[in-house]
C-alpha positions in Angstrom: -15.8 -54.6 -37.5 -17.4 -51.3 -38.0 -15.5 -48.1 -37.4 -17.7 -46.3 -35.1 -18.1 -42.7 -33.8 -20.0 -41.1 -31.1 -22.5 -38.2 -31.2 -23.8 -36.1 -28.3 -21.8 -38.1 -25.8 -20.8 -35.1 -23.8 -19.6 -34.6 -20.2 -22.3 -33.0 -18.1 -22.7 -31.0 -14.9 -25.5 -31.0 -12.4 -26.3 -28.3 -9.9 -25.9 -29.3 -6.3 -29.5 -28.3 -5.5 -31.0 -30.1 -8.5 -33.9 -32.5 -7.7 -34.0 -33.9 -11.2 -32.1 -36.8 -12.7 -28.9 -36.2 -14.6 -29.3 -37.7 -18.0 -26.4 -38.8 -20.2 -27.4 -39.3 -23.9 -25.1 -41.0 -26.3 -25.5 -42.1 -29.9 -23.1 -44.5 -31.7 -22.8 -43.9 -35.4 -21.1 -45.7 -38.3 -22.8 -49.0 -37.6 -23.9 -51.6 -40.2 -25.8 -53.7 -37.7 -27.3 -53.5 -34.2 -24.8 -53.6 -31.3 -25.1 -54.2 -27.6 -24.9 -51.1 -25.5 -24.3 -51.2 -21.7 -23.3 -48.9 -18.9 -21.0 -49.1 -16.0 -19.7 -46.9 -13.2 -16.7 -47.1 -10.9 -18.8 -49.5 -8.8 -19.5 -52.0 -11.6 -22.1 -52.7 -14.2 -25.3 -50.8 -14.2 -28.7 -52.5 -14.3 -31.7 -50.3 -15.5 -34.2 -49.8 -12.7 -31.7 -50.7 -10.0 -29.7 -48.5 -7.6 -31.2 -45.2 -8.9 -30.3 -45.8 -12.5 -32.5 -46.0 -15.6 -31.2 -47.0 -19.0 -33.3 -46.0 -22.1 -32.2 -47.6 -25.4 -32.7 -46.2 -28.8 -33.1 -48.9 -31.5 -30.7 -49.4 -34.4 -31.7 -47.2 -37.4 -29.9 -45.4 -40.2 -26.6 -46.8 -39.2 -26.8 -45.5 -35.6 -28.0 -46.7 -32.2 -28.3 -44.9 -28.9 -28.6 -45.2 -25.2 -29.4 -42.8 -22.3 -28.4 -43.2 -18.7 -30.5 -41.5 -16.1 -28.7 -40.8 -12.8 -31.3 -40.1 -10.1 -31.0 -37.1 -7.8 -30.6 -39.5 -4.8 -27.3 -40.6 -6.4 -25.9 -37.3 -7.7 -26.7 -35.4 -4.6 -24.3 -37.7 -2.8 -21.5 -36.7 -5.1 -18.8 -34.5 -3.6 -18.9 -31.0 -5.0 -16.6 -30.6 -8.0 -15.5 -34.3 -7.8 -15.7 -36.0 -11.3 -17.8 -39.2 -11.6 -17.1 -41.3 -14.6 -19.6 -43.5 -16.5 -18.6 -45.8 -19.3 -20.7 -46.8 -22.3 -19.6 -50.2 -23.7 -20.3 -51.0 -27.3 -20.1 -54.7 -28.2 -20.2 -55.7 -31.9 -21.0 -59.4 -32.4 -20.2 -61.5 -35.5 -20.5 -65.1 -36.4 -18.6 -67.9 -34.7 -18.9 -66.0 -31.3 -16.6 -63.2 -32.5 -17.0 -59.9 -30.5 -15.4 -56.5 -30.6 -15.7 -54.1 -27.7 -15.1 -50.4 -27.5 -15.9 -48.0 -24.7 -16.7 -44.3 -24.3 -16.3 -42.5 -21.0 -18.5 -39.6 -19.9 -18.2 -37.6 -16.7 -20.8 -36.2 -14.4 -19.7 -33.4 -12.1 -21.9 -32.0 -9.3 -21.2 -28.3 -9.1 -22.1 -25.5 -6.7 -21.3 -21.8 -7.5 -17.9 -20.6 -6.6 -17.7 -17.3 -4.8 -14.7 -14.9 -5.1 -14.5 -11.9 -2.9 -12.1 -9.0 -3.4 -11.8 -6.8 -0.4 -9.4 -3.9 0.0 -6.6 -2.7 2.3 -6.4 1.1 2.5 -4.8 3.9 4.3 -6.9 5.3 7.1 -9.1 8.1 5.9 -9.4 6.8 2.4 -12.7 7.4 0.6 -14.5 5.8 -2.3 -13.1 2.3 -1.7 -14.7 -0.4 -3.8 -15.0 -4.1 -2.8 -16.4 -6.9 -5.0 -18.3 -10.2 -4.7 -18.6 -12.6 -7.7 -20.0 -16.1 -8.2 -19.6 -18.5 -11.1 -21.5 -21.4 -12.4 -24.8 -19.6 -12.5 -27.2 -19.4 -15.5 -29.9 -17.3 -13.8 -29.1 -14.0 -12.2 -29.0 -14.5 -8.4 -30.1 -11.9 -5.8 -27.0 -10.3 -4.3 -27.0 -7.8 -1.5 -24.6 -6.3 1.1 -24.7 -6.1 4.9 -22.5 -4.2 7.2 -20.6 -5.5 10.3 -23.9 -5.4 12.3 -25.7 -7.6 9.7 -27.8 -4.6 8.6 -28.7 -4.4 4.9 -26.8 -1.7 3.0 -28.6 0.5 0.5 -27.1 3.3 -1.6 -26.9 6.5 0.4 -24.4 9.2 1.4 -22.0 6.6 2.8 -22.4 3.8 0.2 -23.0 3.0 -3.4 -24.4 -0.5 -4.1 -23.8 -1.6 -7.6 -26.3 -3.6 -9.8 -25.8 -7.3 -10.2 -24.1 -8.0 -13.5 -24.1 -11.3 -15.4 -21.2 -12.1 -17.8 -20.6 -15.7 -19.1 -22.3 -17.4 -16.2 -20.6 -15.2 -13.6 -22.6 -12.8 -11.5 -20.9 -9.8 -9.8 -21.8 -7.0 -7.5 -19.8 -4.1 -6.0 -20.0 -2.0 -2.9 -18.3 1.4 -2.9 -17.6 2.8 0.6 -17.8 6.5 0.0 -17.2 7.6 3.6 -13.8 7.8 5.1 -12.6 4.4 6.2 -10.8 4.8 9.6 -11.1 1.3 11.1 -11.0 -2.2 9.6 -14.5 -3.5 8.8 -16.0 -6.8 7.6 -18.9 -6.5 5.2 -21.0 -9.5 4.0 -22.0 -10.4 0.5 -25.4 -12.1 0.7 -26.5 -14.5 -2.1 -29.9 -16.0 -2.9 -29.7 -18.4 -5.9 -32.9 -20.1 -6.8 -31.2 -22.4 -9.3 -28.7 -23.5 -6.6 -31.3 -23.6 -3.9 -29.4 -21.2 -1.6 -30.8 -18.5 0.6 -29.0 -15.9 2.7 -25.6 -17.4 1.8 -23.1 -15.0 3.3 -19.5 -14.4 2.5 -17.2 -12.1 4.4 -15.4 -9.3 2.5 -12.7 -7.4 4.5 -11.9 -3.8 4.2 -8.8 -3.5 6.2 -7.4 -0.1 7.3 -3.7 0.7 8.1 -1.9 3.9 9.1 1.4 5.4 8.1 3.2 7.2 10.8 3.9 10.9 10.1 7.3 11.7 8.7 8.7 15.0 10.0 10.0 17.4 7.4 13.8 16.9 7.1 16.6 19.4 6.7 19.8 17.5 5.9 23.5 18.0 5.4 24.4 16.7 2.0 27.9 15.5 2.8 26.9 12.4 4.7 24.2 9.8 4.7 20.8 10.8 5.9 18.4 8.0 7.2 14.6 8.5 7.0 12.2 5.9 8.4 8.6 5.1 7.2 6.5 2.9 9.4 3.2 1.3 8.4 1.0 0.0 11.2 -2.2 -2.1 11.4 -1.3 -4.7 8.8 -2.5 -8.3 8.5 -0.1 -9.1 5.6 3.2 -7.4 4.7 3.3 -5.3 1.6 5.8 -3.3 -0.3 7.2 0.1 0.8 8.7 2.3 -1.8 10.0 5.9 -2.0 9.5 8.7 -4.6 10.8 12.1 -5.3 7.7 13.7 -6.8 6.6 11.1 -9.3 10.0 9.6 -9.8 10.8 6.4 -8.0 14.0 6.2 -5.9 15.8 3.0 -6.5 17.9 0.9 -4.1 21.1 1.3 -6.2 23.5 1.5 -3.2 25.4 4.5 -4.6 22.7 7.1 -4.5 20.1 5.5 -2.3 19.8 2.5 -0.1 16.3 1.2 0.8 15.7 -1.5 3.4 12.3 -3.0 4.0 12.2 -5.9 6.5 9.2 -8.2 6.7 6.2 -7.3 8.7 6.4 -7.9 12.4 3.5 -7.7 14.8 1.3 -5.9 12.3 4.0 -3.3 11.5 6.4 -2.9 8.6 9.0 -0.2 8.2 11.4 0.9 5.5 14.5 3.0 5.9 15.6 5.3 3.1 19.3 6.2 3.2 20.1 9.2 1.0 23.8 9.2 0.2 25.9 12.2 -0.8 25.6 11.2 -4.5 21.9 10.9 -4.0 21.6 14.5 -2.7 23.5 15.5 -5.8 21.0 13.7 -8.0 18.0 15.4 -6.4 17.5 18.6 -8.2 16.5 21.6 -6.2 16.8 22.8 -2.6 13.4 21.8 -1.2 11.8 18.6 -2.5 8.6 16.7 -1.7 9.4 13.0 -1.0 6.8 10.3 -0.6 6.7 7.0 1.3 4.3 4.7 -0.6 2.8 1.4 0.6 1.4 -1.2 -1.8 -0.9 -3.8 -0.2 0.4 -7.4 -0.1 -3.1 -8.6 1.0 -5.1 -7.1 -1.8 -2.9 -6.0 -4.7 -5.7 -4.1 -6.4 -6.0 -1.7 -3.4 -5.1 1.9 -3.9 -1.7 2.8 -2.7 -1.2 4.6 0.6 1.1 7.6 0.7 2.8 9.8 3.3 4.7 12.9 2.0 7.2 15.2 3.7 9.6 18.0 2.7 13.3 17.5 2.3 15.5 20.6 2.5 19.1 20.3 1.3 21.3 22.4 3.5 24.4 24.3 2.5 27.3 24.5 4.9 28.8 27.9 5.8 31.0 29.3 8.6 32.3 32.7 9.4 33.6 34.8 12.3 32.6 38.3 13.5 33.1 40.6 16.4 35.2 43.5 17.5 37.7 44.5 14.8 39.9 46.9 16.9 40.8 47.4 20.5 43.0 49.8 22.4 46.5 48.4 23.2 47.0 47.3 26.7 43.4 47.7 27.8 42.9 45.2 30.5 39.6 43.2 30.7 38.7 44.4 27.3 36.2 41.6 27.0 36.7 41.5 23.2 34.2 39.0 21.8 34.7 36.9 18.7 31.7 35.0 17.4 31.9 31.9 15.2 28.8 31.3 13.2 28.1 27.9 11.5 25.1 27.6 9.1 23.4 24.6 7.4 23.7 22.3 10.5 21.1 20.2 12.3 23.4 19.2 15.1 25.6 21.5 17.3 29.1 21.3 15.9 32.2 21.3 18.1 33.7 24.8 18.1 37.2 25.1 19.5 39.6 28.1 19.5 43.2 28.9 18.9 44.8 32.0 20.3 47.0 34.6 18.5 50.0 32.3 18.7 48.1 29.4 17.2 47.9 27.5 20.4 44.8 25.7 21.5 42.8 27.6 24.1 42.0 25.2 26.9 38.8 25.5 29.0 39.5 27.3 32.3 42.2 29.6 30.8 41.6 32.9 32.7 42.7 34.9 29.7 39.7 33.7 27.7 36.1 32.7 28.2 34.8 30.0 25.8 31.0 30.1 25.7 29.0 26.9 25.0 28.0 26.5 21.4 24.2 26.9 20.8 21.9 26.2 17.9 18.8 27.9 16.6 17.2 26.5 13.5 20.0 25.4 11.4 22.5 28.0 12.7 25.0 27.3 15.4 27.1 29.9 17.2 30.1 29.9 19.6 31.6 32.9 21.3 35.2 33.5 22.4 35.7 36.4 24.9 39.2 37.7 25.1 39.6 38.9 28.7 43.3 39.7 28.7 44.9 42.9 27.5 46.1 42.8 23.8 49.3 44.8 22.9 49.6 43.7 19.3 47.4 42.8 16.3 46.0 39.3 16.9 44.4 36.6 14.8 42.1 34.2 16.6 40.9 31.0 14.9 37.6 29.2 15.2 37.9 25.4 14.6 34.7 23.8 13.5 34.2 20.0 13.7 30.9 18.8 12.2 30.4 15.1 11.7 27.3 15.6 9.5 29.4 17.7 7.1 32.4 15.4 7.5 34.5 18.4 8.7 37.2 18.2 11.4 38.8 21.4 12.8 38.0 23.5 9.8 39.7 26.9 10.5 38.0 30.3 10.3 39.9 33.3 11.5 39.2 36.7 13.0 41.6 39.6 12.9 41.7 42.1 15.8 43.6 45.3 15.2 45.3 46.8 18.3 45.9 50.5 18.3 47.3 53.1 20.7 46.0 56.4 21.9 48.6 59.1 22.2 47.9 62.1 24.5 49.6 65.3 23.2 
């Protein structure tokens, strides 16, 4: 029994548009005598000239013998795209006394059509110079590739667009379209392919350039003693992405002690993230006024440029003081002596209460005093106590400040009023 080998028995591909037969050629080497070569498919043995097959033998010579199987286009055009069809070459060696030895070699035929890959983009509204791509594989001849807009109008390079040239690398053809104008609404472009070798004309593939918005984030002035929550909302999404936060170029991390970052899944085309800056986080942020950024990374097209929305964060400093009349005449009725309590570094009106000269709380409606409602302007709150009764001795009045954002409760700030007498000689 000869130890045989095979030469040129290679798997082959055939283009879906091909009108020619697919030919498998196989040579058996290492023979010392002629052998019987036959072909079969998954449907059974193949007879030359029948069913669209032709077998062409090559006679035994120089220790080798060959056979070619021609599969007509009427057969291979019925193959499913990318489905593998297996043909088997059977080699039968015969010896005396009806002794035979059989070996087989399997070869595959695959009908192929080009595969198209499109890469769109998902960008922040107003983005410019956005590039989308269309590529097709399994081509040996450069196809014609063009672009059309949403109205099926051919696009040429102009002030709004740059159409790239078709490039061919390792049987892959690619073309780009750069949208130079500001993208303010989602748009579907078409990559149009004409491939003579695949027999296709005006074969269109949609390429989406999706546009989203990020809601404006108002500049923030914040007390640094308690948590501050800031929300970033992304709208107009088709697929959820990733929302992250930065201080300048430095990423803020969801460590739980300095910052907490929540980012629920997209709902109804919107996705939001809440940044919580904790007291330790304020300490870690160097400076008084900082530029923070909410950054969105597309989950639909990872290669898309990131969308950003920036805002200013101002770290407030708490302060409180009292002011007003420092001296009054003893016994002067209805002196209307005013004491003002000023609280700085607040974003919410604090509660301002008062104690009288005895240390007792001054209740609303006390006719000896008038407590004005606290007001706020910018980040400064004020409260005014008017002493309406006559004072006969030096007095100390106390302003009590309660500010939840600064975690302060009844913080005392005093005002001395000196009482003097006037003697008439």
